[in-house]
MARTIDREN-729605 format. One record per atom (N, C-alpha, C, O): x, y, z negated. Coordinates in pm, whole numbers, plus 50000, padded with zeros to 5 digits. Atoms other than C-alpha are relative to their C-alpha. Layout:
N
{east=X | north=Y | up=Z}
...
This chain:
96
{east=49875 | north=49973 | up=49973}
{east=48534 | north=49829 | up=48902}
{east=50122 | north=49936 | up=50004}
{east=50173 | north=49888 | up=49903}
{east=50001 | north=50140 | up=50003}
{east=48728 | north=49618 | up=49058}
{east=50202 | north=50084 | up=49949}
{east=50245 | north=50186 | up=50004}
{east=49849 | north=50014 | up=50057}
{east=49142 | north=49625 | up=48866}
{east=50104 | north=49979 | up=50110}
{east=50090 | north=49912 | up=50212}
{east=49889 | north=49958 | up=49854}
{east=49450 | north=49708 | up=49086}
{east=50143 | north=49978 | up=49949}
{east=50204 | north=50045 | up=49866}
{east=49895 | north=50112 | up=50035}
{east=49739 | north=49463 | up=49069}
{east=50087 | north=50068 | up=50086}
{east=50047 | north=50106 | up=50196}
{east=49879 | north=49960 | up=49881}
{east=50100 | north=49599 | up=49221}
{east=50071 | north=49864 | up=49984}
{east=50074 | north=49808 | up=49874}
{east=49929 | north=50138 | up=49979}
{east=50298 | north=49273 | up=49331}
{east=50118 | north=50028 | up=49984}
{east=50128 | north=50139 | up=50036}
{east=49858 | north=49949 | up=49978}
{east=50654 | north=49324 | up=49297}
{east=50027 | north=50017 | up=50104}
{east=50140 | north=50066 | up=50095}
{east=49928 | north=49968 | up=49852}
{east=50731 | north=49368 | up=49643}
{east=49945 | north=50116 | up=50014}
{east=50004 | north=50208 | up=50071}
{east=50041 | north=49803 | up=49951}
{east=50478 | north=49697 | up=49642}
{east=50104 | north=50039 | up=49936}
{east=50210 | north=50083 | up=49978}
{east=49885 | north=49912 | up=50102}
{east=50657 | north=49803 | up=49360}
{east=50164 | north=50045 | up=50044}
{east=50225 | north=50152 | up=50040}
{east=49856 | north=49968 | up=49965}
{east=50992 | north=49774 | up=49471}
{east=49962 | north=50121 | up=50152}
{east=50014 | north=50231 | up=50170}
{east=49951 | north=49891 | up=49881}
{east=50864 | north=49915 | up=49859}
{east=49992 | north=50121 | up=49972}
{east=50085 | north=50191 | up=50013}
{east=49997 | north=49891 | up=50026}
{east=50744 | north=50213 | up=49722}
{east=50139 | north=50107 | up=49940}
{east=50152 | north=50229 | up=49947}
{east=49925 | north=49910 | up=50095}
{east=51058 | north=50291 | up=49503}
{east=50111 | north=50010 | up=50119}
{east=50183 | north=50110 | up=50127}
{east=49968 | north=49964 | up=49871}
{east=51214 | north=50210 | up=49860}
{east=50003 | north=50123 | up=50066}
{east=50099 | north=50199 | up=50077}
{east=50039 | north=49918 | up=49953}
{east=51067 | north=50430 | up=50014}
{east=50029 | north=50171 | up=49904}
{east=50051 | north=50264 | up=49981}
{east=50013 | north=49892 | up=50068}
{east=51083 | north=50725 | up=49781}
{east=50206 | north=50009 | up=50016}
{east=50248 | north=50071 | up=50114}
{east=49854 | north=50071 | up=49956}
{east=51504 | north=50621 | up=49777}
{east=50074 | north=50065 | up=50101}
{east=50178 | north=50130 | up=50101}
{east=49935 | north=49970 | up=49941}
{east=51537 | north=50669 | up=50050}
{east=49987 | north=50208 | up=50121}
{east=50054 | north=50269 | up=50203}
{east=50118 | north=49885 | up=49976}
{east=51300 | north=51006 | up=50133}
{east=50129 | north=50103 | up=49919}
{east=50182 | north=50206 | up=49962}
{east=49944 | north=49889 | up=50067}
{east=51512 | north=51133 | up=49834}
{east=50140 | north=50069 | up=50050}
{east=50193 | north=50179 | up=50043}
{east=49759 | north=49934 | up=49918}
{east=51922 | north=51136 | up=50023}
{east=49941 | north=50123 | up=50078}
{east=50029 | north=50208 | up=50088}
{east=49983 | north=49861 | up=49956}
{east=51737 | north=51445 | up=50216}
{east=49873 | north=50103 | up=49946}
{east=49825 | north=50209 | up=49985}
{east=50105 | north=49880 | up=50098}
{east=51487 | north=51594 | up=49977}
{east=49877 | north=49918 | up=49884}
{east=49769 | north=49861 | up=49899}
{east=50035 | north=50064 | up=50106}
{east=51440 | north=51491 | up=49614}
{east=49830 | north=50034 | up=49953}
{east=49758 | north=49942 | up=49914}
{east=50174 | north=49945 | up=49976}
{east=51056 | north=51691 | up=49600}
{east=49960 | north=49932 | up=50090}
{east=49914 | north=49834 | up=50033}
{east=50042 | north=50058 | up=49973}
{east=50955 | north=51544 | up=49874}
{east=49983 | north=49838 | up=50008}
{east=49912 | north=49798 | up=50100}
{east=49941 | north=50130 | up=50000}
{east=51049 | north=51164 | up=49802}
{east=49872 | north=50058 | up=49836}
{east=49768 | north=49995 | up=49816}
{east=50153 | north=50014 | up=50106}
{east=50783 | north=51252 | up=49498}
{east=49882 | north=50054 | up=50031}
{east=49785 | north=50024 | up=49962}
{east=50136 | north=49980 | up=49955}
{east=50520 | north=51389 | up=49649}
{east=49966 | north=49872 | up=50084}
{east=49852 | north=49826 | up=50090}
{east=50071 | north=50096 | up=49887}
{east=50517 | north=51116 | up=49905}
{east=49942 | north=49847 | up=49908}
{east=49840 | north=49779 | up=49915}
{east=50052 | north=50067 | up=50124}
{east=50526 | north=50890 | up=49607}
{east=49872 | north=50022 | up=49948}
{east=49781 | north=49962 | up=50006}
{east=50174 | north=49968 | up=50050}
{east=50199 | north=51003 | up=49427}
{east=49961 | north=49990 | up=50139}
{east=49937 | north=49875 | up=50174}
{east=50102 | north=50057 | up=49920}
{east=50045 | north=51021 | up=49731}
{east=49984 | north=49891 | up=50069}
{east=49907 | north=49892 | up=50164}
{east=49962 | north=50132 | up=49993}
{east=50139 | north=50662 | up=49772}
{east=49872 | north=49954 | up=49944}
{east=49777 | north=49895 | up=49997}
{east=50059 | north=50096 | up=50155}
{east=49983 | north=50581 | up=49382}
{east=49866 | north=50059 | up=50036}
{east=49774 | north=49987 | up=49996}
{east=50142 | north=49904 | up=49993}
{east=49674 | north=50826 | up=49476}
{east=49923 | north=49889 | up=50093}
{east=49840 | north=49799 | up=50074}
{east=50118 | north=50134 | up=49909}
{east=49562 | north=50644 | up=49791}
{east=49965 | north=49887 | up=49982}
{east=49875 | north=49834 | up=50047}
{east=50039 | north=50177 | up=50070}
{east=49583 | north=50270 | up=49569}
{east=49893 | north=50026 | up=49891}
{east=49815 | north=49943 | up=49846}
{east=50107 | north=49981 | up=50105}
{east=49382 | north=50473 | up=49314}
{east=49887 | north=50028 | up=50034}
{east=49800 | north=50058 | up=49953}
{east=50143 | north=49996 | up=49897}
{east=49111 | north=50501 | up=49563}
{east=49876 | north=49886 | up=50018}
{east=49760 | north=49880 | up=50059}
{east=50040 | north=50146 | up=49903}
{east=49047 | north=50159 | up=49619}
{east=49878 | north=49964 | up=49884}
{east=49759 | north=49934 | up=49897}
{east=50169 | north=50081 | up=50092}
{east=48859 | north=50065 | up=49275}
{east=49824 | north=50016 | up=50039}
{east=49729 | north=49938 | up=50038}
{east=50128 | north=49918 | up=49975}
{east=48572 | north=50292 | up=49368}
{east=49930 | north=49899 | up=50141}
{east=49832 | north=49827 | up=50122}
{east=49969 | north=50035 | up=49859}
{east=48599 | north=50167 | up=49784}
{east=50075 | north=49910 | up=49982}
{east=50193 | north=49941 | up=50001}
{east=49893 | north=50137 | up=49958}
{east=48760 | north=49820 | up=49773}
{east=50020 | north=49983 | up=50116}
{east=50131 | north=49995 | up=50167}
{east=50055 | north=50024 | up=49874}
{east=48606 | north=49744 | up=50087}
{east=50031 | north=50114 | up=50124}
{east=50028 | north=50083 | up=50244}
{east=49936 | north=49899 | up=49924}
{east=48729 | north=50082 | up=50240}
{east=50082 | north=50008 | up=50106}
{east=50053 | north=50068 | up=50209}
{east=49865 | north=49970 | up=49874}
{east=49072 | north=50048 | up=50447}
{east=49899 | north=49828 | up=50086}
{east=49804 | north=49754 | up=50060}
{east=50076 | north=50089 | up=49903}
{east=49023 | north=49810 | up=50758}
{east=50129 | north=49908 | up=49979}
{east=50245 | north=49923 | up=49943}
{east=49907 | north=50095 | up=50014}
{east=49108 | north=49454 | up=50789}
{east=50104 | north=50016 | up=50080}
{east=50078 | north=50051 | up=50195}
{east=49897 | north=50044 | up=49949}
{east=49495 | north=49402 | up=50873}
{east=49981 | north=49953 | up=50132}
{east=49908 | north=49854 | up=50131}
{east=50064 | north=50078 | up=49898}
{east=49459 | north=49316 | up=51246}
{east=50089 | north=49908 | up=50057}
{east=50059 | north=49838 | up=50154}
{east=49898 | north=50102 | up=50003}
{east=49797 | north=49118 | up=51222}
{east=49912 | north=49868 | up=49945}
{east=49886 | north=49786 | up=50033}
{east=50092 | north=50057 | up=50049}
{east=49576 | north=48904 | up=51003}
{east=49857 | north=49939 | up=49988}
{east=49833 | north=49843 | up=49914}
{east=50122 | north=49989 | up=49989}
{east=49223 | north=48913 | up=51075}
{east=49994 | north=49927 | up=49922}
{east=49984 | north=49808 | up=49950}
{east=50125 | north=50090 | up=50114}
{east=49095 | north=48799 | up=50740}
{east=49970 | north=50147 | up=49941}
{east=50032 | north=50253 | up=49946}
{east=50098 | north=49891 | up=50037}
{east=48787 | north=48994 | up=50559}
{east=50101 | north=50066 | up=49899}
{east=50128 | north=50185 | up=49918}
{east=49927 | north=50028 | up=50124}
{east=49025 | north=48959 | up=50217}
{east=50106 | north=50098 | up=50011}
{east=50110 | north=50175 | up=49915}
{east=49952 | north=49965 | up=50041}
{east=49308 | north=49119 | up=50322}
{east=49989 | north=50133 | up=50101}
{east=49953 | north=50125 | up=50218}
{east=50116 | north=49846 | up=49935}
{east=49216 | north=49515 | up=50426}
{east=50156 | north=50089 | up=49967}
{east=50238 | north=50044 | up=49887}
{east=49918 | north=49955 | up=49984}
{east=49481 | north=49810 | up=50506}
{east=49958 | north=50180 | up=49958}
{east=49877 | north=50224 | up=50039}
{east=50000 | north=49815 | up=49978}
{east=49456 | north=50218 | up=50441}
{east=50147 | north=50029 | up=50012}
{east=50249 | north=49978 | up=49965}
{east=49849 | north=49923 | up=50010}
{east=49722 | north=50440 | up=50537}
{east=50027 | north=50127 | up=49967}
{east=49959 | north=50216 | up=50017}
{east=49961 | north=49884 | up=50039}
{east=49861 | north=50704 | up=50402}
{east=50084 | north=50066 | up=50081}
{east=50192 | north=50020 | up=50044}
{east=49907 | north=49920 | up=49956}
{east=50058 | north=50914 | up=50599}
{east=50084 | north=49938 | up=50073}
{east=50002 | north=49875 | up=50140}
{east=49955 | north=50070 | up=49929}
{east=50322 | north=50739 | up=50797}
{east=50012 | north=49806 | up=49935}
{east=50059 | north=49703 | up=49983}
{east=49984 | north=50222 | up=50011}
{east=50263 | north=50368 | up=50563}
{east=49864 | north=49966 | up=49973}
{east=49758 | north=50029 | up=49963}
{east=50138 | north=49977 | up=49998}
{east=50038 | north=50186 | up=50525}
{east=49984 | north=49866 | up=49888}
{east=50080 | north=49799 | up=49851}
{east=49946 | north=49996 | up=50167}
{east=49929 | north=50033 | up=50199}
{east=49930 | north=49854 | up=50053}
{east=49813 | north=49872 | up=50087}
{east=50096 | north=50177 | up=50022}
{east=49789 | north=49630 | up=50238}
{east=49965 | north=49920 | up=49889}
{east=50044 | north=49868 | up=49810}
{east=50048 | north=50041 | up=50136}
{east=49616 | north=49504 | up=49991}
{east=49924 | north=49847 | up=50010}
{east=49911 | north=49798 | up=50122}
{east=50100 | north=50179 | up=50017}
{east=49412 | north=49131 | up=49917}
{east=49858 | north=50032 | up=49864}
{east=49893 | north=50076 | up=49755}
{east=50068 | north=50034 | up=50067}
{east=49078 | north=49107 | up=49737}
{east=50005 | north=49858 | up=49969}
{east=49957 | north=49765 | up=50034}
{east=50060 | north=50141 | up=50030}
{east=49112 | north=48819 | up=49529}
{east=49875 | north=49973 | up=49863}
{east=49935 | north=49980 | up=49756}
{east=50069 | north=50074 | up=50123}
{east=48846 | north=48705 | up=49260}
{east=49989 | north=50142 | up=49908}
{east=50004 | north=50159 | up=49787}
{east=50063 | north=49911 | up=50145}
{east=48728 | north=49060 | up=49161}
{east=50123 | north=50153 | up=50017}
{east=50109 | north=50274 | up=49996}
{east=49881 | north=49916 | up=50050}
{east=49076 | north=49220 | up=49170}
{east=50043 | north=50033 | up=50157}
{east=49996 | north=49981 | up=50259}
{east=49977 | north=49892 | up=49960}
{east=49253 | north=49470 | up=49355}
{east=50179 | north=49970 | up=50016}
{east=50256 | north=50042 | up=49954}
{east=49834 | north=49992 | up=50028}
{east=49649 | north=49337 | up=49431}
{east=50082 | north=50006 | up=50121}
{east=50107 | north=49916 | up=50201}
{east=49885 | north=49878 | up=49911}
{east=49892 | north=49613 | up=49643}
{east=50055 | north=49858 | up=50071}
{east=50076 | north=49758 | up=50003}
{east=49881 | north=50174 | up=49926}
{east=50077 | north=49300 | up=49871}
{east=50123 | north=50121 | up=50044}
{east=50221 | north=50116 | up=49971}
{east=49880 | north=49877 | up=49950}
{east=50324 | north=49607 | up=50031}
{east=49957 | north=50157 | up=50060}
{east=49848 | north=50193 | up=50104}
{east=50027 | north=49872 | up=49935}
{east=50356 | north=49956 | up=50143}
{east=50100 | north=50005 | up=50163}
{east=50221 | north=49985 | up=50165}
{east=49913 | north=50039 | up=49876}
{east=50501 | north=49937 | up=50491}
{east=50017 | north=50122 | up=50145}
{east=49916 | north=50168 | up=50197}
{east=50056 | north=49872 | up=49968}
{east=50580 | north=50219 | up=50709}
{east=49958 | north=49953 | up=50116}
{east=49964 | north=49836 | up=50154}
{east=50115 | north=50059 | up=49849}
{east=50372 | north=50218 | up=51042}
{east=50079 | north=50014 | up=50131}
{east=50023 | north=50035 | up=50238}
{east=49941 | north=49994 | up=49880}
{east=50662 | north=50225 | up=51276}
{east=50104 | north=49875 | up=49984}
{east=50219 | north=49886 | up=50026}
{east=49912 | north=50079 | up=50013}
{east=50800 | north=49881 | up=51173}
{east=49871 | north=49902 | up=49967}
{east=49759 | north=49904 | up=49916}
{east=50108 | north=50094 | up=49955}
{east=50688 | north=49572 | up=51273}
{east=49919 | north=49908 | up=49852}
{east=50021 | north=49865 | up=49799}
{east=50053 | north=50058 | up=50092}
{east=50448 | north=49377 | up=50953}
{east=49987 | north=49898 | up=50015}
{east=49952 | north=49834 | up=50114}
{east=49938 | north=50168 | up=49979}
{east=50542 | north=49055 | up=50814}
{east=49963 | north=49944 | up=49832}
{east=50026 | north=49940 | up=49726}
{east=50116 | north=50034 | up=50130}
{east=50260 | north=48927 | up=50557}
{east=50033 | north=49822 | up=49937}
{east=49955 | north=49730 | up=49966}
{east=50047 | north=50142 | up=50024}
{east=50381 | north=48584 | up=50378}
{east=49949 | north=50005 | up=49910}
{east=49976 | north=50060 | up=49804}
{east=50170 | north=50017 | up=50144}
{east=50014 | north=48468 | up=50201}
{east=50073 | north=49901 | up=49952}
{east=50033 | north=49836 | up=49856}
């Protein structure tokens, strides 16, 4: 199993998502946060299950979709680095 490493950016992304949703529904904000984390927790077993991010076209940079969010991760030396959690309606810009 591959260990998961959350980048600071990815942590801040999830926190920002929850804060935004909590303005209308604290309950739903918590639920979305839990769903995002659950999607990431499946990755150690299926690290290559995400598709290659089309904007980058690098087999080591993949994504899984959870609801309206893209969870972008990178496979590095047997680890899964969560790079960003990004709304699907927004343009994705990765700084690698």
